PDB file of N, CA, C and O in Angstrom:
ATOM      1  N   UNK A   1       1.158   6.619  -8.442  1.00  0.00           N
ATOM      2  CA  UNK A   1       0.901   5.589  -7.256  1.00  0.00           C
ATOM      3  C   UNK A   1       2.230   4.877  -7.541  1.00  0.00           C
ATOM      4  O   UNK A   1       3.092   4.566  -6.719  1.00  0.00           O
ATOM      5  N   UNK A   2       2.225   4.609  -9.358  1.00  0.00           N
ATOM      6  CA  UNK A   2       3.854   4.144  -9.419  1.00  0.00           C
ATOM      7  C   UNK A   2       4.854   4.678  -9.146  1.00  0.00           C
ATOM      8  O   UNK A   2       5.865   4.055  -8.820  1.00  0.00           O
ATOM      9  N   UNK A   3       4.771   6.154  -9.235  1.00  0.00           N
ATOM     10  CA  UNK A   3       5.436   6.991  -9.003  1.00  0.00           C
ATOM     11  C   UNK A   3       5.871   7.066  -7.092  1.00  0.00           C
ATOM     12  O   UNK A   3       6.897   7.594  -6.664  1.00  0.00           O
ATOM     13  N   UNK A   4       4.761   6.375  -6.189  1.00  0.00           N
ATOM     14  CA  UNK A   4       5.376   6.310  -4.752  1.00  0.00           C
ATOM     15  C   UNK A   4       6.169   5.011  -4.616  1.00  0.00           C
ATOM     16  O   UNK A   4       7.220   4.994  -3.975  1.00  0.00           O
ATOM     17  N   UNK A   5       5.813   4.222  -5.048  1.00  0.00           N
ATOM     18  CA  UNK A   5       5.812   2.774  -5.284  1.00  0.00           C
ATOM     19  C   UNK A   5       7.837   2.625  -5.693  1.00  0.00           C
ATOM     20  O   UNK A   5       8.657   1.839  -5.219  1.00  0.00           O
ATOM     21  N   UNK A   6       7.969   3.438  -6.447  1.00  0.00           N
ATOM     22  CA  UNK A   6       9.250   3.818  -7.244  1.00  0.00           C
ATOM     23  C   UNK A   6      10.249   4.504  -6.034  1.00  0.00           C
ATOM     24  O   UNK A   6      11.354   4.018  -5.791  1.00  0.00           O
ATOM     25  N   UNK A   7       9.843   5.411  -5.482  1.00  0.00           N
ATOM     26  CA  UNK A   7      10.553   6.395  -4.999  1.00  0.00           C
ATOM     27  C   UNK A   7      10.900   5.700  -3.123  1.00  0.00           C
ATOM     28  O   UNK A   7      11.691   6.111  -2.274  1.00  0.00           O
ATOM     29  N   UNK A   8       9.871   4.500  -3.086  1.00  0.00           N
ATOM     30  CA  UNK A   8      10.270   3.530  -1.877  1.00  0.00           C
ATOM     31  C   UNK A   8       9.108   3.110  -0.988  1.00  0.00           C
ATOM     32  O   UNK A   8       9.228   2.425   0.028  1.00  0.00           O
ATOM     33  N   UNK A   9       7.628   3.738  -1.628  1.00  0.00           N
ATOM     34  CA  UNK A   9       6.516   3.504  -0.745  1.00  0.00           C
ATOM     35  C   UNK A   9       6.674   1.867  -0.755  1.00  0.00           C
ATOM     36  O   UNK A   9       7.128   1.269  -1.731  1.00  0.00           O
ATOM     37  N   UNK A  10       6.329   1.344   0.214  1.00  0.00           N
ATOM     38  CA  UNK A  10       6.687  -0.242   0.438  1.00  0.00           C
ATOM     39  C   UNK A  10       5.226  -0.952   0.591  1.00  0.00           C
ATOM     40  O   UNK A  10       5.120  -2.161   0.385  1.00  0.00           O
ATOM     41  N   UNK A  11       3.674   0.154   1.102  1.00  0.00           N
ATOM     42  CA  UNK A  11       3.004  -0.538   1.055  1.00  0.00           C
ATOM     43  C   UNK A  11       2.007   0.846   0.873  1.00  0.00           C
ATOM     44  O   UNK A  11       2.394   2.012   0.789  1.00  0.00           O
ATOM     45  N   UNK A  12       0.526   0.309   0.837  1.00  0.00           N
ATOM     46  CA  UNK A  12      -0.017   1.760   1.082  1.00  0.00           C
ATOM     47  C   UNK A  12      -0.193   2.308   2.246  1.00  0.00           C
ATOM     48  O   UNK A  12      -1.303   2.837   2.186  1.00  0.00           O
ATOM     49  N   UNK A  13       0.284   2.494   3.321  1.00  0.00           N
ATOM     50  CA  UNK A  13       0.485   3.386   4.729  1.00  0.00           C
ATOM     51  C   UNK A  13       2.090   4.253   3.979  1.00  0.00           C
ATOM     52  O   UNK A  13       2.493   5.262   4.557  1.00  0.00           O
ATOM     53  N   UNK A  14       2.556   3.939   3.213  1.00  0.00           N
ATOM     54  CA  UNK A  14       3.570   4.776   3.080  1.00  0.00           C
ATOM     55  C   UNK A  14       3.650   5.337   1.755  1.00  0.00           C
ATOM     56  O   UNK A  14       4.692   5.888   1.398  1.00  0.00           O
ATOM     57  N   UNK A  15       2.477   5.235   0.857  1.00  0.00           N
ATOM     58  CA  UNK A  15       1.994   5.600  -0.220  1.00  0.00           C
ATOM     59  C   UNK A  15       1.287   6.873   0.249  1.00  0.00           C
ATOM     60  O   UNK A  15       1.141   7.897  -0.418  1.00  0.00           O
ATOM     61  N   UNK A  16       0.860   6.646   1.532  1.00  0.00           N
ATOM     62  CA  UNK A  16      -0.359   7.952   1.584  1.00  0.00           C
ATOM     63  C   UNK A  16       0.494   8.850   1.619  1.00  0.00           C
ATOM     64  O   UNK A  16       0.432   9.863   0.924  1.00  0.00           O
ATOM     65  N   UNK A  17       1.445   8.580   2.475  1.00  0.00           N
ATOM     66  CA  UNK A  17       2.232   9.620   2.605  1.00  0.00           C
ATOM     67  C   UNK A  17       3.450  10.444   1.933  1.00  0.00           C
ATOM     68  O   UNK A  17       4.346  11.243   2.202  1.00  0.00           O
ATOM     69  N   UNK A  18       2.814   9.631   0.770  1.00  0.00           N
ATOM     70  CA  UNK A  18       3.008  11.086  -0.683  1.00  0.00           C
ATOM     71  C   UNK A  18       2.312  11.298  -1.434  1.00  0.00           C
ATOM     72  O   UNK A  18       2.403  12.028  -2.420  1.00  0.00           O
ATOM     73  N   UNK A  19       1.131  10.390  -0.895  1.00  0.00           N
ATOM     74  CA  UNK A  19       0.007  10.974  -2.143  1.00  0.00           C
ATOM     75  C   UNK A  19      -1.196  11.454  -0.945  1.00  0.00           C
ATOM     76  O   UNK A  19      -0.861  11.883   0.159  1.00  0.00           O
ATOM     77  N   UNK A  20      -2.879  11.271  -1.451  1.00  0.00           N
ATOM     78  CA  UNK A  20      -3.481  11.841  -0.552  1.00  0.00           C
ATOM     79  C   UNK A  20      -4.172   9.843  -0.790  1.00  0.00           C
ATOM     80  O   UNK A  20      -5.287   9.919  -0.273  1.00  0.00           O
ATOM     81  N   UNK A  21      -4.061   8.903  -1.096  1.00  0.00           N
ATOM     82  CA  UNK A  21      -4.318   7.653  -1.460  1.00  0.00           C
ATOM     83  C   UNK A  21      -5.116   7.370   0.215  1.00  0.00           C
ATOM     84  O   UNK A  21      -4.628   7.899   1.214  1.00  0.00           O
ATOM     85  N   UNK A  22      -6.207   6.591   0.289  1.00  0.00           N
ATOM     86  CA  UNK A  22      -6.518   6.549   1.485  1.00  0.00           C
ATOM     87  C   UNK A  22      -6.940   7.549   2.562  1.00  0.00           C
ATOM     88  O   UNK A  22      -7.055   7.061   3.686  1.00  0.00           O
ATOM     89  N   UNK A  23      -7.227   9.039   2.419  1.00  0.00           N
ATOM     90  CA  UNK A  23      -7.696   9.927   3.011  1.00  0.00           C
ATOM     91  C   UNK A  23      -8.866  10.461   2.409  1.00  0.00           C
ATOM     92  O   UNK A  23      -9.065  11.673   2.324  1.00  0.00           O
ATOM     93  N   UNK A  24      -9.564   9.684   2.033  1.00  0.00           N
ATOM     94  CA  UNK A  24     -11.310  10.204   1.455  1.00  0.00           C
ATOM     95  C   UNK A  24     -12.143   9.789   2.674  1.00  0.00           C
ATOM     96  O   UNK A  24     -11.643   9.363   3.715  1.00  0.00           O
ATOM     97  N   UNK A  25     -13.671   9.976   2.422  1.00  0.00           N
ATOM     98  CA  UNK A  25     -14.415   9.739   3.786  1.00  0.00           C
ATOM     99  C   UNK A  25     -14.307   7.524   4.041  1.00  0.00           C
ATOM    100  O   UNK A  25     -14.549   6.818   5.020  1.00  0.00           O
ATOM    101  N   UNK A  26     -14.033   7.328   3.207  1.00  0.00           N
ATOM    102  CA  UNK A  26     -13.829   5.605   3.158  1.00  0.00           C
ATOM    103  C   UNK A  26     -12.692   5.462   3.818  1.00  0.00           C
ATOM    104  O   UNK A  26     -12.677   4.361   4.368  1.00  0.00           O
ATOM    105  N   UNK A  27     -11.345   6.325   4.092  1.00  0.00           N
ATOM    106  CA  UNK A  27     -10.502   5.572   4.662  1.00  0.00           C
ATOM    107  C   UNK A  27      -9.683   4.906   3.712  1.00  0.00           C
ATOM    108  O   UNK A  27      -8.684   4.917   4.432  1.00  0.00           O
ATOM    109  N   UNK A  28      -9.386   4.472   2.931  1.00  0.00           N
ATOM    110  CA  UNK A  28      -9.044   3.670   1.888  1.00  0.00           C
ATOM    111  C   UNK A  28      -9.528   2.549   1.678  1.00  0.00           C
ATOM    112  O   UNK A  28      -8.789   1.723   1.144  1.00  0.00           O
ATOM    113  N   UNK A  29     -11.023   2.129   2.054  1.00  0.00           N
ATOM    114  CA  UNK A  29     -11.984   1.175   2.062  1.00  0.00           C
ATOM    115  C   UNK A  29     -12.276   0.704   0.674  1.00  0.00           C
ATOM    116  O   UNK A  29     -12.280  -0.474   0.316  1.00  0.00           O
ATOM    117  N   UNK A  30     -12.501   1.675  -0.016  1.00  0.00           N
ATOM    118  CA  UNK A  30     -12.326   0.980  -1.449  1.00  0.00           C
ATOM    119  C   UNK A  30     -10.781   1.470  -2.241  1.00  0.00           C
ATOM    120  O   UNK A  30     -10.245   0.363  -2.300  1.00  0.00           O
ATOM    121  N   UNK A  31     -10.165   2.067  -2.624  1.00  0.00           N
ATOM    122  CA  UNK A  31      -9.192   2.048  -3.159  1.00  0.00           C
ATOM    123  C   UNK A  31      -8.299   1.708  -2.358  1.00  0.00           C
ATOM    124  O   UNK A  31      -7.177   2.136  -2.627  1.00  0.00           O
ATOM    125  N   UNK A  32      -8.397   1.134  -1.533  1.00  0.00           N
ATOM    126  CA  UNK A  32      -7.238   0.112  -0.738  1.00  0.00           C
ATOM    127  C   UNK A  32      -6.495  -0.789  -1.573  1.00  0.00           C
ATOM    128  O   UNK A  32      -5.319  -0.757  -1.935  1.00  0.00           O
ATOM    129  N   UNK A  33      -7.926  -2.037  -1.925  1.00  0.00           N
ATOM    130  CA  UNK A  33      -7.419  -3.163  -2.965  1.00  0.00           C
ATOM    131  C   UNK A  33      -6.276  -3.172  -4.490  1.00  0.00           C
ATOM    132  O   UNK A  33      -5.463  -3.970  -4.956  1.00  0.00           O
ATOM    133  N   UNK A  34      -6.922  -1.464  -4.961  1.00  0.00           N
ATOM    134  CA  UNK A  34      -6.310  -1.149  -6.016  1.00  0.00           C
ATOM    135  C   UNK A  34      -4.736  -0.854  -5.881  1.00  0.00           C
ATOM    136  O   UNK A  34      -3.908  -1.383  -6.623  1.00  0.00           O
ATOM    137  N   UNK A  35      -4.384   0.126  -4.763  1.00  0.00           N
ATOM    138  CA  UNK A  35      -3.355   0.414  -4.137  1.00  0.00           C
ATOM    139  C   UNK A  35      -2.731  -0.362  -3.891  1.00  0.00           C
ATOM    140  O   UNK A  35      -1.527  -0.107  -3.925  1.00  0.00           O
ATOM    141  N   UNK A  36      -3.069  -1.463  -3.581  1.00  0.00           N
ATOM    142  CA  UNK A  36      -2.190  -2.203  -3.677  1.00  0.00           C
ATOM    143  C   UNK A  36      -1.513  -3.253  -4.127  1.00  0.00           C
ATOM    144  O   UNK A  36      -0.456  -3.792  -3.799  1.00  0.00           O
ATOM    145  N   UNK A  37      -2.454  -3.472  -5.075  1.00  0.00           N
ATOM    146  CA  UNK A  37      -2.077  -4.117  -7.085  1.00  0.00           C
ATOM    147  C   UNK A  37      -0.964  -3.114  -7.147  1.00  0.00           C
ATOM    148  O   UNK A  37       0.202  -3.487  -7.273  1.00  0.00           O
ATOM    149  N   UNK A  38      -1.256  -2.008  -7.072  1.00  0.00           N
ATOM    150  CA  UNK A  38      -0.568  -1.182  -8.108  1.00  0.00           C
ATOM    151  C   UNK A  38       0.824  -1.480  -7.230  1.00  0.00           C
ATOM    152  O   UNK A  38       1.683  -2.056  -7.898  1.00  0.00           O
ATOM    153  N   UNK A  39       1.115  -1.249  -6.141  1.00  0.00           N
ATOM    154  CA  UNK A  39       2.324  -1.347  -5.158  1.00  0.00           C
ATOM    155  C   UNK A  39       2.961  -2.913  -6.048  1.00  0.00           C
ATOM    156  O   UNK A  39       3.908  -3.141  -6.800  1.00  0.00           O
ATOM    157  N   UNK A  40       1.871  -3.708  -5.469  1.00  0.00           N
ATOM    158  CA  UNK A  40       2.738  -5.046  -5.526  1.00  0.00           C
ATOM    159  C   UNK A  40       3.238  -5.061  -7.555  1.00  0.00           C
ATOM    160  O   UNK A  40       4.034  -5.905  -7.966  1.00  0.00           O
ATOM    161  N   UNK A  41       2.890  -4.488  -8.078  1.00  0.00           N
ATOM    162  CA  UNK A  41       3.287  -4.619  -9.398  1.00  0.00           C
ATOM    163  C   UNK A  41       4.477  -4.395  -9.921  1.00  0.00           C
ATOM    164  O   UNK A  41       5.332  -4.934 -10.624  1.00  0.00           O
ATOM    165  N   UNK A  42       4.176  -3.096  -9.154  1.00  0.00           N
ATOM    166  CA  UNK A  42       5.268  -2.113  -9.051  1.00  0.00           C
ATOM    167  C   UNK A  42       6.626  -2.416  -8.392  1.00  0.00           C
ATOM    168  O   UNK A  42       7.614  -1.736  -8.668  1.00  0.00           O
ATOM    169  N   UNK A  43       6.655  -3.053  -7.848  1.00  0.00           N
ATOM    170  CA  UNK A  43       7.734  -3.541  -7.394  1.00  0.00           C
ATOM    171  C   UNK A  43       8.029  -5.268  -7.526  1.00  0.00           C
ATOM    172  O   UNK A  43       9.002  -5.851  -7.048  1.00  0.00           O
ATOM    173  N   UNK A  44       7.067  -5.800  -8.195  1.00  0.00           N
ATOM    174  CA  UNK A  44       7.009  -7.381  -8.559  1.00  0.00           C
ATOM    175  C   UNK A  44       6.707  -8.107  -7.464  1.00  0.00           C
ATOM    176  O   UNK A  44       6.829  -9.332  -7.473  1.00  0.00           O
ATOM    177  N   UNK A  45       6.401  -7.623  -6.704  1.00  0.00           N
ATOM    178  CA  UNK A  45       5.934  -8.706  -5.504  1.00  0.00           C
ATOM    179  C   UNK A  45       4.337  -9.273  -5.004  1.00  0.00           C
ATOM    180  O   UNK A  45       3.241  -9.037  -5.513  1.00  0.00           O
ATOM    181  N   UNK A  46       4.523  -9.706  -4.383  1.00  0.00           N
ATOM    182  CA  UNK A  46       2.846 -10.380  -4.841  1.00  0.00           C
ATOM    183  C   UNK A  46       2.581  -9.022  -3.026  1.00  0.00           C
ATOM    184  O   UNK A  46       3.111  -8.415  -2.095  1.00  0.00           O
ATOM    185  N   UNK A  47       1.045  -9.474  -3.934  1.00  0.00           N
ATOM    186  CA  UNK A  47      -0.169  -8.291  -2.987  1.00  0.00           C
ATOM    187  C   UNK A  47       0.162  -8.862  -1.235  1.00  0.00           C
ATOM    188  O   UNK A  47       0.456  -7.956  -0.455  1.00  0.00           O
ATOM    189  N   UNK A  48       0.122  -9.996  -0.784  1.00  0.00           N
ATOM    190  CA  UNK A  48      -0.054 -10.304   0.332  1.00  0.00           C
ATOM    191  C   UNK A  48       1.212  -9.491   0.676  1.00  0.00           C
ATOM    192  O   UNK A  48       0.884  -8.421   1.189  1.00  0.00           O
ATOM    193  N   UNK A  49       2.472  -9.630   0.571  1.00  0.00           N
ATOM    194  CA  UNK A  49       3.551  -8.824   0.696  1.00  0.00           C
ATOM    195  C   UNK A  49       3.653  -7.512   0.910  1.00  0.00           C
ATOM    196  O   UNK A  49       4.577  -7.122   1.623  1.00  0.00           O
ATOM    197  N   UNK A  50       2.752  -6.591   0.353  1.00  0.00           N
ATOM    198  CA  UNK A  50       2.467  -5.343   0.121  1.00  0.00           C
ATOM    199  C   UNK A  50       1.805  -4.673   1.206  1.00  0.00           C
ATOM    200  O   UNK A  50       1.974  -3.543   1.664  1.00  0.00           O
ATOM    201  N   UNK A  51       0.747  -5.914   1.634  1.00  0.00           N
ATOM    202  CA  UNK A  51      -0.285  -5.192   2.874  1.00  0.00           C
ATOM    203  C   UNK A  51      -1.232  -4.798   2.495  1.00  0.00           C
ATOM    204  O   UNK A  51      -1.774  -5.229   1.478  1.00  0.00           O
ATOM    205  N   UNK A  52      -1.687  -3.861   3.220  1.00  0.00           N
ATOM    206  CA  UNK A  52      -3.452  -2.487   3.322  1.00  0.00           C
ATOM    207  C   UNK A  52      -2.873  -1.564   3.731  1.00  0.00           C
ATOM    208  O   UNK A  52      -1.660  -1.353   3.738  1.00  0.00           O
ATOM    209  N   UNK A  53      -3.888  -0.821   4.177  1.00  0.00           N
ATOM    210  CA  UNK A  53      -4.100   0.338   4.908  1.00  0.00           C
ATOM    211  C   UNK A  53      -4.468  -0.356   6.657  1.00  0.00           C
ATOM    212  O   UNK A  53      -5.194  -1.325   6.878  1.00  0.00           O
ATOM    213  N   UNK A  54      -4.049   0.117   7.253  1.00  0.00           N
ATOM    214  CA  UNK A  54      -4.317   0.573   8.559  1.00  0.00           C
ATOM    215  C   UNK A  54      -5.426   0.363   8.957  1.00  0.00           C
ATOM    216  O   UNK A  54      -5.986   0.201   7.873  1.00  0.00           O
ATOM    217  N   UNK A  55      -6.617   0.168  10.109  1.00  0.00           N
ATOM    218  CA  UNK A  55      -7.678   0.543  10.456  1.00  0.00           C
ATOM    219  C   UNK A  55      -7.403   2.151  10.541  1.00  0.00           C
ATOM    220  O   UNK A  55      -6.341   2.773  10.571  1.00  0.00           O
ATOM    221  N   UNK A  56      -9.094   2.698  10.576  1.00  0.00           N
ATOM    222  CA  UNK A  56      -8.434   3.565  11.838  1.00  0.00           C
ATOM    223  C   UNK A  56     -10.012   3.948  12.440  1.00  0.00           C
ATOM    224  O   UNK A  56     -10.979   3.614  11.755  1.00  0.00           O
ATOM    225  N   UNK A  57     -10.210   4.623  13.673  1.00  0.00           N
ATOM    226  CA  UNK A  57     -11.486   4.309  14.116  1.00  0.00           C
ATOM    227  C   UNK A  57     -11.845   5.383  13.578  1.00  0.00           C
ATOM    228  O   UNK A  57     -10.990   6.135  13.111  1.00  0.00           O
ATOM    229  N   UNK A  58     -13.073   5.667  13.527  1.00  0.00           N
ATOM    230  CA  UNK A  58     -14.049   6.970  12.577  1.00  0.00           C
ATOM    231  C   UNK A  58     -14.840   7.828  13.541  1.00  0.00           C
ATOM    232  O   UNK A  58     -15.547   8.742  13.116  1.00  0.00           O
TER     233      UNK A  58
END
């Protein structure tokens, strides 16, 4: 996850393009807060600025 943030992922949706986070059966409902927190920590910005996964219809 830190790798994705380091190469330019500004939020969870961009990280999904590099990794498989948020692509499981829960569609990021479980990993979403952790993904956002790791990206925020890596980029040294508030979690609110990073955002969250976009919801998808099931």
